[in-house]
Residue frames as qw, qx, qy, qz and C-alpha x, y, z in Angstrom:
[[0.603, -0.262, -0.192, -0.728, 0.35, -8.80, 15.81],
 [0.492, -0.240, 0.742, -0.387, -1.10, -11.11, 18.46],
 [0.026, 0.053, 0.964, 0.260, -2.22, -14.58, 17.41],
 [0.006, -0.553, -0.822, -0.134, -5.78, -14.80, 16.07],
 [0.010, -0.426, -0.211, 0.880, -6.27, -11.02, 16.00],
 [0.319, 0.699, 0.608, 0.199, -9.00, -9.25, 14.10],
 [0.200, -0.201, 0.085, 0.955, -8.39, -5.91, 12.39],
 [0.282, 0.745, 0.551, -0.249, -11.41, -3.71, 11.81],
 [0.244, -0.133, 0.384, 0.880, -11.21, -1.89, 8.48],
 [0.351, 0.742, 0.485, -0.302, -13.62, 0.50, 6.76],
 [0.443, 0.112, 0.465, 0.758, -13.41, 1.93, 3.28],
 [0.165, 0.682, 0.487, 0.520, -14.44, 5.14, 1.51],
 [0.239, -0.012, -0.308, 0.921, -14.72, 7.53, 4.46],
 [0.278, -0.643, -0.538, -0.469, -18.42, 7.97, 5.09],
 [0.146, -0.507, 0.311, -0.790, -19.34, 10.41, 7.82],
 [0.840, -0.367, -0.177, -0.359, -21.45, 7.67, 9.46],
 [0.767, 0.079, -0.475, 0.425, -18.12, 6.16, 10.59],
 [0.163, 0.328, -0.359, 0.859, -17.47, 9.32, 12.59],
 [0.535, -0.368, 0.034, -0.760, -20.98, 9.39, 14.04],
 [0.918, -0.217, -0.087, -0.322, -21.35, 5.70, 14.90],
 [0.905, 0.108, -0.311, 0.269, -18.08, 3.74, 14.81],
 [0.324, 0.524, -0.384, 0.688, -15.64, 6.30, 16.24],
 [0.470, -0.551, 0.284, -0.628, -17.60, 6.70, 19.52],
 [0.970, -0.183, -0.029, -0.157, -17.78, 2.93, 19.94],
 [0.741, 0.348, -0.367, 0.442, -14.03, 2.59, 19.39],
 [0.008, -0.557, 0.404, -0.726, -13.49, 5.13, 22.17],
 [0.742, -0.406, 0.118, -0.520, -16.06, 3.45, 24.46],
 [0.994, -0.100, 0.026, -0.030, -14.56, -0.01, 24.08],
 [0.325, -0.758, 0.502, 0.258, -10.90, 1.14, 23.84],
 [0.789, 0.220, 0.516, 0.249, -10.49, -0.41, 20.35],
 [0.062, -0.556, 0.402, 0.725, -8.77, 0.69, 17.17],
 [0.709, 0.508, 0.489, 0.008, -9.73, 0.57, 13.50],
 [0.303, -0.194, 0.461, 0.811, -8.43, 1.57, 10.10],
 [0.477, 0.730, 0.406, -0.273, -10.48, 3.79, 7.74],
 [0.467, -0.003, 0.514, 0.720, -9.30, 4.11, 4.19],
 [0.220, 0.736, 0.269, -0.581, -10.42, 7.44, 2.79],
 [0.530, 0.532, 0.441, 0.492, -11.08, 8.58, -0.78],
 [0.331, -0.265, -0.085, 0.902, -9.40, 11.97, -0.96],
 [0.078, -0.256, -0.396, -0.878, -11.77, 13.62, -3.47],
 [0.451, -0.611, -0.624, -0.183, -14.74, 12.71, -1.19],
 [0.497, -0.533, -0.353, 0.587, -13.04, 14.27, 1.86],
 [0.220, -0.059, 0.150, 0.962, -12.13, 17.41, -0.11],
 [0.208, -0.448, -0.568, -0.658, -15.74, 17.75, -1.35],
 [0.512, -0.668, -0.532, -0.092, -17.36, 17.41, 2.04],
 [0.483, -0.351, -0.243, 0.765, -14.81, 19.62, 3.71],
 [0.053, 0.060, 0.223, 0.971, -16.17, 22.42, 1.47],
 [0.401, -0.434, -0.559, -0.582, -19.89, 21.60, 1.96],
 [0.293, -0.174, 0.590, -0.732, -22.14, 22.14, 4.90],
 [0.807, 0.004, -0.332, -0.488, -24.00, 18.88, 4.07],
 [0.052, -0.359, 0.873, -0.327, -23.90, 16.31, 6.84],
 [0.852, -0.026, -0.010, -0.523, -26.57, 13.78, 6.04],
 [0.437, -0.432, 0.787, -0.044, -25.29, 10.47, 7.45],
 [0.846, 0.331, 0.390, -0.149, -27.08, 8.54, 4.69],
 [0.759, 0.574, 0.132, 0.276, -24.48, 9.74, 2.14],
 [0.042, 0.958, -0.253, 0.125, -22.08, 12.40, 3.44],
 [0.834, 0.180, -0.315, 0.415, -18.34, 11.78, 3.80],
 [0.620, -0.551, -0.202, 0.520, -15.78, 12.84, 6.32],
 [0.194, 0.965, -0.086, 0.155, -14.14, 16.26, 6.46],
 [0.572, 0.454, -0.468, 0.497, -10.47, 16.93, 6.97],
 [0.291, -0.563, 0.415, -0.653, -11.25, 18.24, 10.45],
 [0.904, -0.228, 0.143, -0.333, -12.88, 14.90, 11.38],
 [0.895, 0.291, -0.273, 0.199, -10.04, 12.93, 9.81],
 [0.252, 0.576, -0.488, 0.605, -7.48, 14.90, 11.81],
 [0.564, -0.479, 0.343, -0.579, -9.40, 14.49, 15.08],
 [0.982, -0.074, 0.029, -0.172, -9.74, 10.76, 14.63],
 [0.756, 0.404, -0.371, 0.357, -6.09, 10.28, 13.65],
 [0.042, 0.587, -0.478, 0.652, -4.91, 12.29, 16.67],
 [0.747, -0.433, 0.127, -0.488, -7.14, 10.24, 18.99],
 [0.087, -0.442, 0.890, -0.067, -5.10, 7.09, 18.53],
 [0.646, 0.175, 0.661, -0.339, -8.26, 5.02, 17.96],
 [0.728, 0.624, 0.257, -0.123, -8.27, 5.42, 14.18],
 [0.453, -0.302, 0.532, 0.648, -5.57, 4.84, 11.57],
 [0.514, 0.706, 0.059, -0.485, -6.20, 6.71, 8.34],
 [0.611, -0.033, 0.671, 0.419, -5.42, 4.70, 5.20],
 [0.175, 0.435, -0.388, -0.794, -5.28, 5.65, 1.54],
 [0.570, 0.372, 0.729, -0.070, -8.04, 4.51, -0.83],
 [0.422, 0.344, 0.434, 0.718, -6.92, 6.76, -3.77],
 [0.033, 0.298, 0.117, -0.947, -7.62, 10.39, -4.34],
 [0.545, 0.400, 0.012, -0.737, -9.92, 10.03, -7.39],
 [0.301, 0.244, -0.853, -0.349, -9.59, 6.48, -8.73],
 [0.266, 0.154, 0.866, -0.394, -12.50, 5.10, -6.72],
 [0.600, 0.414, 0.041, -0.684, -14.76, 4.58, -9.67],
 [0.585, 0.045, 0.790, 0.177, -15.73, 2.01, -12.20],
 [0.516, 0.787, 0.238, -0.239, -16.48, 4.27, -15.09],
 [0.292, 0.835, -0.408, -0.226, -14.56, 4.60, -18.30],
 [0.748, 0.405, -0.525, 0.021, -11.58, 2.46, -19.23],
 [0.254, 0.314, -0.764, 0.503, -10.00, 2.13, -15.76],
 [0.696, -0.532, -0.405, -0.261, -11.73, 0.21, -12.96],
 [0.671, -0.714, 0.007, 0.200, -10.45, 1.47, -9.58],
 [0.080, -0.843, 0.474, 0.240, -6.69, 1.56, -9.81],
 [0.855, 0.062, 0.487, 0.168, -6.25, -1.42, -12.12],
 [0.200, -0.381, 0.559, 0.709, -3.91, -1.31, -15.05],
 [0.654, 0.529, 0.097, -0.532, -5.71, -0.80, -18.36],
 [0.852, 0.236, 0.415, 0.215, -5.35, -3.21, -21.30],
 [0.644, 0.574, 0.132, 0.488, -2.35, -2.15, -23.34],
 [0.177, -0.965, 0.123, -0.147, -1.16, 0.47, -20.82],
 [0.592, 0.461, -0.507, 0.424, 2.59, 0.68, -20.37],
 [0.669, -0.426, -0.471, 0.385, 4.08, 0.11, -16.94],
 [0.306, 0.000, -0.116, 0.945, 5.56, 3.62, -16.98],
 [0.280, -0.388, -0.299, -0.826, 2.18, 5.15, -17.75],
 [0.673, -0.512, -0.512, -0.150, 0.44, 3.05, -15.13],
 [0.594, -0.253, -0.397, 0.652, 3.08, 3.92, -12.53],
 [0.091, 0.169, 0.009, 0.981, 2.59, 7.62, -13.26],
 [0.483, -0.487, -0.420, -0.594, -1.20, 7.32, -12.82],
 [0.721, -0.465, -0.492, 0.150, -0.80, 5.63, -9.44],
 [0.515, -0.152, -0.268, 0.800, 1.93, 7.93, -8.17],
 [0.043, -0.313, -0.142, -0.938, 0.03, 11.03, -9.26],
 [0.564, -0.502, -0.376, -0.537, -3.31, 10.06, -7.77],
 [0.792, -0.448, -0.388, 0.145, -2.33, 8.11, -4.69],
 [0.556, 0.018, -0.203, 0.806, 0.65, 10.36, -4.08],
 [0.111, -0.487, -0.118, -0.858, -1.60, 13.39, -4.15],
 [0.686, -0.598, -0.298, -0.289, -3.72, 11.97, -1.36],
 [0.768, -0.235, -0.306, 0.511, -0.57, 11.20, 0.60],
 [0.284, 0.250, -0.058, 0.924, 0.45, 14.86, 0.19],
 [0.377, -0.555, -0.206, -0.712, -2.99, 16.17, 1.19],
 [0.786, -0.489, -0.377, 0.028, -3.05, 13.88, 4.22],
 [0.633, -0.082, -0.252, 0.727, 0.36, 15.17, 5.29],
 [0.046, 0.369, 0.042, 0.927, -0.81, 18.80, 4.83],
 [0.538, -0.516, -0.257, -0.614, -4.08, 18.28, 6.69],
 [0.852, -0.488, -0.145, -0.122, -3.06, 15.87, 9.47],
 [0.210, -0.796, 0.566, -0.044, 0.76, 15.89, 9.61],
 [0.512, -0.245, 0.821, 0.068, 0.94, 12.23, 8.58],
 [0.537, 0.300, -0.558, -0.557, 0.72, 10.21, 5.40],
 [0.924, -0.102, 0.104, -0.353, -0.84, 6.76, 5.24],
 [0.155, -0.486, 0.856, 0.083, 1.12, 3.54, 5.59],
 [0.440, 0.218, 0.870, -0.046, -1.82, 1.34, 4.49],
 [0.311, 0.247, -0.416, -0.818, -3.60, 1.24, 1.15],
 [0.547, 0.264, 0.755, -0.247, -6.90, -0.38, 0.24],
 [0.109, 0.026, 0.709, 0.696, -7.58, -1.22, -3.37],
 [0.506, 0.180, 0.054, -0.842, -10.87, 0.30, -4.67],
 [0.863, 0.127, -0.138, -0.469, -13.38, -2.54, -5.06],
 [0.781, -0.356, 0.511, 0.035, -10.56, -4.90, -4.05],
 [0.819, 0.566, 0.041, 0.087, -9.33, -4.99, -7.67],
 [0.501, -0.674, 0.411, 0.356, -5.58, -5.66, -7.68],
 [0.706, 0.667, -0.236, 0.039, -3.15, -5.37, -10.54],
 [0.895, -0.214, -0.042, 0.390, 0.04, -7.35, -9.82],
 [0.514, 0.489, -0.004, 0.705, 1.98, -4.44, -11.30],
 [0.243, -0.839, -0.045, -0.484, 0.77, -2.13, -8.56],
 [0.819, -0.521, -0.168, 0.171, 2.43, -3.93, -5.65],
 [0.689, -0.025, -0.019, 0.724, 6.01, -2.81, -6.34],
 [0.093, 0.599, 0.162, 0.779, 4.81, 0.73, -7.19],
 [0.538, -0.747, -0.172, -0.351, 2.92, 1.01, -3.89],
 [0.831, -0.367, -0.126, 0.399, 5.84, -0.45, -1.91],
 [0.534, 0.229, 0.030, 0.813, 8.11, 2.16, -3.50],
 [0.150, -0.682, -0.153, -0.699, 5.70, 4.85, -2.28],
 [0.011, -0.351, 0.638, -0.686, 6.25, 3.71, 1.30],
 [0.783, -0.264, -0.063, -0.560, 3.11, 1.64, 1.98],
 [0.127, -0.392, 0.872, -0.262, 3.63, -1.09, 4.51],
 [0.356, 0.211, 0.892, -0.185, 0.35, -2.94, 3.94],
 [0.312, 0.090, -0.494, -0.806, -2.01, -3.40, 0.99],
 [0.432, 0.174, 0.760, -0.453, -5.60, -4.52, 1.52],
 [0.208, -0.045, -0.757, -0.618, -7.75, -6.40, -0.98],
 [0.681, -0.096, 0.153, -0.710, -11.34, -7.65, -0.78],
 [0.592, 0.140, -0.787, -0.104, -10.27, -11.29, -1.17],
 [0.724, -0.503, 0.141, -0.451, -12.11, -13.12, 1.60],
 [0.816, 0.131, -0.510, 0.237, -9.48, -15.11, 3.42],
 [0.671, -0.730, 0.025, 0.126, -7.81, -15.54, 6.77],
 [0.378, 0.809, -0.395, 0.217, -4.35, -13.96, 6.67],
 [0.908, -0.328, -0.038, 0.257, -1.42, -15.95, 7.97],
 [0.050, -0.941, 0.324, 0.088, 1.65, -13.95, 8.91],
 [0.924, 0.166, -0.077, 0.336, 5.06, -15.01, 7.70],
 [0.591, -0.559, 0.013, 0.582, 8.47, -13.92, 8.95],
 [0.437, 0.154, 0.380, 0.800, 9.26, -12.23, 5.59],
 [0.098, 0.510, 0.293, -0.802, 6.28, -9.91, 5.86],
 [0.018, -0.004, -0.660, -0.751, 5.15, -10.47, 2.26],
 [0.074, -0.539, -0.839, 0.002, 1.64, -11.29, 3.46],
 [0.057, -0.620, -0.314, 0.717, 1.19, -7.61, 4.39],
 [0.113, 0.346, -0.395, -0.844, 1.00, -6.77, 0.64],
 [0.410, -0.125, -0.739, -0.519, -1.99, -9.05, 0.07],
 [0.156, 0.059, 0.740, -0.651, -4.23, -8.67, 3.10],
 [0.259, -0.365, -0.765, -0.462, -7.60, -10.28, 2.57],
 [0.229, -0.008, 0.453, -0.862, -10.70, -9.01, 4.36],
 [0.000, 0.439, 0.897, 0.054, -14.21, -10.25, 5.01],
 [0.207, -0.241, -0.146, -0.937, -17.02, -7.86, 4.12],
 [0.030, 0.327, 0.841, -0.430, -19.75, -7.84, 6.71],
 [0.133, -0.436, -0.524, -0.719, -23.09, -7.01, 5.17],
 [0.324, -0.222, 0.334, -0.857, -25.73, -5.21, 7.16],
 [0.784, -0.132, -0.073, -0.602, -28.48, -7.15, 8.93],
 [0.849, 0.039, -0.520, 0.090, -26.36, -10.05, 10.11],
 [0.641, -0.754, 0.110, -0.090, -25.49, -10.73, 13.77],
 [0.000, -0.767, 0.641, -0.027, -21.86, -10.95, 14.78],
 [0.628, -0.226, 0.736, -0.113, -22.14, -14.58, 15.88],
 [0.800, 0.461, 0.376, -0.078, -23.58, -15.58, 12.51],
 [0.400, 0.874, -0.274, -0.041, -20.99, -13.54, 10.60],
 [0.160, -0.656, 0.736, -0.045, -18.00, -15.11, 12.34],
 [0.711, -0.020, 0.691, -0.125, -19.44, -18.61, 12.15],
 [0.740, 0.605, 0.279, -0.092, -20.28, -18.38, 8.45],
 [0.448, 0.859, -0.247, 0.035, -17.21, -16.57, 7.14],
 [0.130, 0.679, -0.685, 0.228, -14.42, -17.91, 9.29],
 [0.765, -0.103, -0.634, -0.035, -15.81, -21.08, 10.82],
 [0.118, 0.249, -0.627, 0.729, -15.44, -19.60, 14.28],
 [0.409, -0.538, -0.736, -0.049, -17.79, -20.45, 17.09]]
């Protein structure tokens, strides 16, 4: 990556990304990563409900954006993007064995990898943790599944290292709505 680069990432896979961000990427010849939740994409691929206040992408839209070269499609779990019950996102549960946890991740995340390959011809190489919650045990499991980069919600500037280990703990800054770019960059990264 070039020095002092910024990577634009988006999570969940809302259809508003397709309507608003995708055209801007094309207009300004820029690229971004969108990490999709597989169950959301499956649901909205079956519905004729395209209200940009809440609807999610369809497989047709995902395929189009991936083929454009402007959008990289990342994995954000198939159905672990929730905070209900005993598991929060894809964190390990208290008392859960490593084998059991590994099976949960491989089944869910692996299923989205399979669906992506079926629908677009490619599987993801990037993974974003739901809610940014990371279990240390997940890193080796996700590496073994072929992921080259893992994204958290830890707000930090990433510094590359020759070993590449930093790619498995990429921090990101969340930009809330209603704040100007100049203010965002100044406040979060100390940039002028």
